[in-house]
C-alpha positions as CSV (number, residue, x, y, z in Angstrom):
1,M,-19.4,-76.9,-3.0
2,P,-16.2,-74.8,-2.8
3,F,-13.6,-75.9,-5.3
4,S,-10.8,-76.3,-2.7
5,I,-12.8,-78.8,-0.7
6,T,-13.9,-80.6,-3.9
7,F,-10.2,-80.8,-5.0
8,L,-9.0,-82.2,-1.8
9,F,-11.8,-84.7,-1.8
10,W,-11.1,-85.5,-5.5
11,K,-7.4,-86.3,-4.8
12,N,-8.4,-88.8,-2.1
13,L,-10.5,-90.9,-4.5
14,R,-9.3,-93.9,-6.3
15,V,-9.4,-93.8,-10.1
16,G,-12.6,-95.9,-10.4
17,E,-14.4,-93.8,-7.8
18,R,-13.1,-90.7,-9.6
19,V,-14.6,-91.8,-12.9
20,E,-17.9,-92.7,-11.3
21,M,-18.0,-89.3,-9.4
22,H,-17.2,-87.5,-12.6
23,Q,-20.1,-89.1,-14.4
24,K,-22.4,-88.2,-11.5
25,I,-21.2,-84.6,-11.5
26,S,-21.5,-84.2,-15.3
27,R,-25.0,-85.7,-15.2
28,L,-26.0,-83.3,-12.4
29,A,-24.5,-80.4,-14.3
30,N,-26.5,-81.3,-17.4
31,I,-29.7,-81.4,-15.3
32,I,-28.9,-78.0,-13.8
33,V,-28.2,-76.5,-17.3
34,E,-31.4,-77.9,-18.7
35,K,-33.4,-76.6,-15.7
36,S,-31.9,-73.1,-16.0
37,K,-32.6,-73.1,-19.7
38,F,-36.2,-74.2,-19.1
39,S,-36.8,-71.6,-16.4
40,S,-35.4,-68.8,-18.5
41,I,-37.6,-69.9,-21.4
42,S,-40.7,-70.1,-19.2
43,N,-40.1,-66.7,-17.5
């Protein structure tokens, strides 16, 4: 997702939603990092 869109979306969220979204994004980022590590090891 382009950062400008994300930023505009982010500004419109309430604080509670923002925290929840941040947790989801960081969890997703961790999964992506783990998968990329795993794929680079297996290749």
